[in-house]
Backbone as XML, in Angstrom:
<?xml version="1.0"?>
<chain id="A" units="angstrom">
  <residue number="1" name="UNK">
    <atom name="N" x="24.313" y="42.186" z="-60.121"/>
    <atom name="CA" x="25.485" y="41.045" z="-60.286"/>
    <atom name="C" x="27.079" y="41.365" z="-60.399"/>
  </residue>
  <residue number="2" name="UNK">
    <atom name="N" x="27.604" y="41.295" z="-59.106"/>
    <atom name="CA" x="28.847" y="41.771" z="-59.799"/>
    <atom name="C" x="29.659" y="41.377" z="-60.180"/>
  </residue>
  <residue number="3" name="UNK">
    <atom name="N" x="30.819" y="41.937" z="-60.419"/>
    <atom name="CA" x="31.852" y="41.166" z="-61.472"/>
    <atom name="C" x="32.421" y="40.156" z="-61.033"/>
  </residue>
  <residue number="4" name="UNK">
    <atom name="N" x="32.306" y="40.016" z="-59.708"/>
    <atom name="CA" x="33.168" y="38.803" z="-59.197"/>
    <atom name="C" x="31.937" y="37.381" z="-59.373"/>
  </residue>
  <residue number="5" name="UNK">
    <atom name="N" x="30.333" y="38.213" z="-59.222"/>
    <atom name="CA" x="29.865" y="36.751" z="-59.296"/>
    <atom name="C" x="29.283" y="36.586" z="-61.078"/>
  </residue>
  <residue number="6" name="UNK">
    <atom name="N" x="29.795" y="37.266" z="-62.037"/>
    <atom name="CA" x="29.963" y="37.038" z="-63.191"/>
    <atom name="C" x="30.784" y="36.296" z="-63.751"/>
  </residue>
  <residue number="7" name="UNK">
    <atom name="N" x="32.482" y="36.485" z="-62.970"/>
    <atom name="CA" x="33.406" y="35.609" z="-63.500"/>
    <atom name="C" x="33.286" y="34.648" z="-63.174"/>
  </residue>
  <residue number="8" name="UNK">
    <atom name="N" x="32.733" y="34.500" z="-61.533"/>
    <atom name="CA" x="32.248" y="32.724" z="-60.693"/>
    <atom name="C" x="31.673" y="32.364" z="-62.135"/>
  </residue>
  <residue number="9" name="UNK">
    <atom name="N" x="30.608" y="32.929" z="-62.676"/>
    <atom name="CA" x="29.687" y="32.257" z="-63.747"/>
    <atom name="C" x="30.317" y="31.405" z="-65.135"/>
  </residue>
  <residue number="10" name="UNK">
    <atom name="N" x="31.022" y="32.615" z="-65.293"/>
    <atom name="CA" x="32.253" y="32.351" z="-66.771"/>
    <atom name="C" x="33.164" y="31.240" z="-66.299"/>
  </residue>
  <residue number="11" name="UNK">
    <atom name="N" x="33.784" y="31.032" z="-64.990"/>
    <atom name="CA" x="34.670" y="30.687" z="-65.357"/>
    <atom name="C" x="33.643" y="28.625" z="-64.977"/>
  </residue>
  <residue number="12" name="UNK">
    <atom name="N" x="32.684" y="28.667" z="-64.578"/>
    <atom name="CA" x="32.061" y="27.457" z="-63.768"/>
    <atom name="C" x="30.944" y="27.013" z="-65.150"/>
  </residue>
  <residue number="13" name="UNK">
    <atom name="N" x="31.113" y="27.872" z="-66.053"/>
    <atom name="CA" x="30.847" y="27.671" z="-67.709"/>
    <atom name="C" x="31.725" y="27.272" z="-68.260"/>
  </residue>
  <residue number="14" name="UNK">
    <atom name="N" x="32.786" y="27.564" z="-67.920"/>
    <atom name="CA" x="33.935" y="27.053" z="-68.978"/>
    <atom name="C" x="34.729" y="25.787" z="-68.558"/>
  </residue>
  <residue number="15" name="UNK">
    <atom name="N" x="34.356" y="25.626" z="-67.551"/>
    <atom name="CA" x="35.069" y="24.327" z="-66.714"/>
    <atom name="C" x="34.484" y="23.021" z="-66.976"/>
  </residue>
  <residue number="16" name="UNK">
    <atom name="N" x="32.666" y="23.893" z="-66.779"/>
    <atom name="CA" x="32.161" y="22.659" z="-67.671"/>
    <atom name="C" x="32.031" y="22.456" z="-69.334"/>
  </residue>
  <residue number="17" name="UNK">
    <atom name="N" x="32.488" y="23.099" z="-70.497"/>
    <atom name="CA" x="32.840" y="22.915" z="-71.511"/>
    <atom name="C" x="33.709" y="21.856" z="-71.889"/>
  </residue>
  <residue number="18" name="UNK">
    <atom name="N" x="33.480" y="20.676" z="-72.970"/>
    <atom name="CA" x="34.660" y="19.487" z="-73.289"/>
    <atom name="C" x="36.227" y="20.440" z="-73.490"/>
  </residue>
  <residue number="19" name="UNK">
    <atom name="N" x="36.727" y="19.962" z="-73.545"/>
    <atom name="CA" x="38.537" y="20.119" z="-74.012"/>
    <atom name="C" x="38.603" y="20.101" z="-75.648"/>
  </residue>
  <residue number="20" name="UNK">
    <atom name="N" x="39.186" y="20.671" z="-76.156"/>
    <atom name="CA" x="39.382" y="20.361" z="-77.945"/>
    <atom name="C" x="40.141" y="18.633" z="-77.668"/>
  </residue>
  <residue number="21" name="UNK">
    <atom name="N" x="40.684" y="18.466" z="-77.055"/>
    <atom name="CA" x="41.028" y="16.562" z="-76.916"/>
    <atom name="C" x="39.501" y="16.149" z="-77.138"/>
  </residue>
  <residue number="22" name="UNK">
    <atom name="N" x="38.608" y="16.607" z="-75.945"/>
    <atom name="CA" x="37.802" y="15.547" z="-75.500"/>
    <atom name="C" x="36.961" y="15.279" z="-77.127"/>
  </residue>
  <residue number="23" name="UNK">
    <atom name="N" x="37.164" y="16.376" z="-77.760"/>
    <atom name="CA" x="35.967" y="16.540" z="-78.607"/>
    <atom name="C" x="36.952" y="16.328" z="-79.836"/>
  </residue>
  <residue number="24" name="UNK">
    <atom name="N" x="37.815" y="16.398" z="-79.986"/>
    <atom name="CA" x="38.807" y="15.379" z="-81.322"/>
    <atom name="C" x="38.223" y="13.603" z="-80.542"/>
  </residue>
  <residue number="25" name="UNK">
    <atom name="N" x="38.749" y="13.638" z="-79.434"/>
    <atom name="CA" x="37.985" y="12.240" z="-79.549"/>
    <atom name="C" x="36.926" y="11.305" z="-79.774"/>
  </residue>
  <residue number="26" name="UNK">
    <atom name="N" x="36.160" y="12.273" z="-79.436"/>
    <atom name="CA" x="34.410" y="12.064" z="-79.654"/>
    <atom name="C" x="34.140" y="11.871" z="-81.546"/>
  </residue>
  <residue number="27" name="UNK">
    <atom name="N" x="35.183" y="12.788" z="-81.745"/>
    <atom name="CA" x="34.667" y="13.055" z="-83.485"/>
    <atom name="C" x="35.471" y="12.044" z="-84.229"/>
  </residue>
  <residue number="28" name="UNK">
    <atom name="N" x="36.086" y="11.517" z="-83.470"/>
    <atom name="CA" x="36.905" y="10.671" z="-84.631"/>
    <atom name="C" x="36.234" y="8.812" z="-84.184"/>
  </residue>
  <residue number="29" name="UNK">
    <atom name="N" x="35.241" y="8.653" z="-83.146"/>
    <atom name="CA" x="34.741" y="7.740" z="-82.987"/>
    <atom name="C" x="33.378" y="7.735" z="-84.145"/>
  </residue>
  <residue number="30" name="UNK">
    <atom name="N" x="32.848" y="8.831" z="-84.864"/>
    <atom name="CA" x="32.249" y="9.010" z="-85.398"/>
    <atom name="C" x="32.258" y="8.573" z="-86.876"/>
  </residue>
  <residue number="31" name="UNK">
    <atom name="N" x="31.426" y="8.012" z="-87.528"/>
    <atom name="CA" x="31.591" y="7.887" z="-89.123"/>
    <atom name="C" x="31.661" y="8.564" z="-89.600"/>
  </residue>
  <residue number="32" name="UNK">
    <atom name="N" x="32.756" y="8.793" z="-91.014"/>
    <atom name="CA" x="32.501" y="10.319" z="-92.281"/>
    <atom name="C" x="31.534" y="10.167" z="-92.588"/>
  </residue>
  <residue number="33" name="UNK">
    <atom name="N" x="31.442" y="11.393" z="-93.158"/>
    <atom name="CA" x="29.857" y="11.782" z="-93.528"/>
    <atom name="C" x="30.386" y="12.277" z="-95.065"/>
  </residue>
  <residue number="34" name="UNK">
    <atom name="N" x="29.980" y="11.673" z="-96.239"/>
    <atom name="CA" x="30.394" y="11.993" z="-97.425"/>
    <atom name="C" x="28.582" y="12.211" z="-98.547"/>
  </residue>
  <residue number="35" name="UNK">
    <atom name="N" x="28.911" y="13.431" z="-97.881"/>
    <atom name="CA" x="27.622" y="14.128" z="-98.926"/>
    <atom name="C" x="27.588" y="13.774" z="-100.626"/>
  </residue>
  <residue number="36" name="UNK">
    <atom name="N" x="26.566" y="14.030" z="-100.950"/>
    <atom name="CA" x="26.260" y="13.694" z="-102.511"/>
    <atom name="C" x="26.345" y="14.851" z="-103.471"/>
  </residue>
  <residue number="37" name="UNK">
    <atom name="N" x="25.960" y="16.278" z="-102.287"/>
    <atom name="CA" x="26.565" y="17.192" z="-103.377"/>
    <atom name="C" x="27.585" y="18.039" z="-102.506"/>
  </residue>
  <residue number="38" name="UNK">
    <atom name="N" x="28.806" y="18.344" z="-103.079"/>
    <atom name="CA" x="29.674" y="18.899" z="-102.357"/>
    <atom name="C" x="29.069" y="20.509" z="-101.403"/>
  </residue>
  <residue number="39" name="UNK">
    <atom name="N" x="29.219" y="20.552" z="-100.067"/>
    <atom name="CA" x="29.295" y="21.244" z="-99.215"/>
    <atom name="C" x="29.304" y="22.834" z="-100.161"/>
  </residue>
  <residue number="40" name="UNK">
    <atom name="N" x="30.563" y="23.262" z="-100.655"/>
    <atom name="CA" x="30.275" y="24.432" z="-101.558"/>
    <atom name="C" x="29.417" y="25.155" z="-102.340"/>
  </residue>
  <residue number="41" name="UNK">
    <atom name="N" x="29.192" y="23.565" z="-102.995"/>
    <atom name="CA" x="28.362" y="23.620" z="-103.964"/>
    <atom name="C" x="26.925" y="24.118" z="-103.950"/>
  </residue>
  <residue number="42" name="UNK">
    <atom name="N" x="26.193" y="23.207" z="-102.322"/>
    <atom name="CA" x="25.209" y="23.263" z="-101.746"/>
    <atom name="C" x="24.895" y="24.994" z="-101.510"/>
  </residue>
  <residue number="43" name="UNK">
    <atom name="N" x="26.151" y="25.295" z="-100.946"/>
    <atom name="CA" x="25.734" y="26.632" z="-100.737"/>
    <atom name="C" x="26.157" y="27.709" z="-101.344"/>
  </residue>
  <residue number="44" name="UNK">
    <atom name="N" x="26.803" y="27.521" z="-102.641"/>
    <atom name="CA" x="26.599" y="28.404" z="-103.950"/>
    <atom name="C" x="25.102" y="28.635" z="-104.242"/>
  </residue>
  <residue number="45" name="UNK">
    <atom name="N" x="24.550" y="27.155" z="-104.432"/>
    <atom name="CA" x="23.389" y="27.428" z="-104.975"/>
    <atom name="C" x="22.181" y="27.552" z="-103.809"/>
  </residue>
  <residue number="46" name="UNK">
    <atom name="N" x="22.801" y="27.478" z="-102.339"/>
    <atom name="CA" x="21.538" y="28.260" z="-101.784"/>
    <atom name="C" x="21.704" y="30.080" z="-101.936"/>
  </residue>
  <residue number="47" name="UNK">
    <atom name="N" x="22.579" y="30.308" z="-101.909"/>
    <atom name="CA" x="23.228" y="32.015" z="-102.542"/>
    <atom name="C" x="22.810" y="32.151" z="-103.926"/>
  </residue>
  <residue number="48" name="UNK">
    <atom name="N" x="22.755" y="31.747" z="-105.255"/>
    <atom name="CA" x="22.449" y="31.954" z="-105.919"/>
    <atom name="C" x="20.664" y="32.415" z="-105.887"/>
  </residue>
  <residue number="49" name="UNK">
    <atom name="N" x="19.701" y="31.586" z="-104.943"/>
    <atom name="CA" x="18.697" y="31.293" z="-104.559"/>
    <atom name="C" x="17.974" y="32.693" z="-104.415"/>
  </residue>
  <residue number="50" name="UNK">
    <atom name="N" x="18.872" y="33.505" z="-103.794"/>
    <atom name="CA" x="18.616" y="34.763" z="-102.964"/>
    <atom name="C" x="18.883" y="35.988" z="-103.574"/>
  </residue>
</chain>
């Protein structure tokens, strides 16, 4: 694969990804999650197991 072909593939893949604004808009439509255990506590528990 030539450098030009590689760059074309990268540009096409990049163009297909959603923009930050599109991701933000999608996230705003979702219901917030309220975990029963705070994420930091869950990570600490997992690390302590190891």
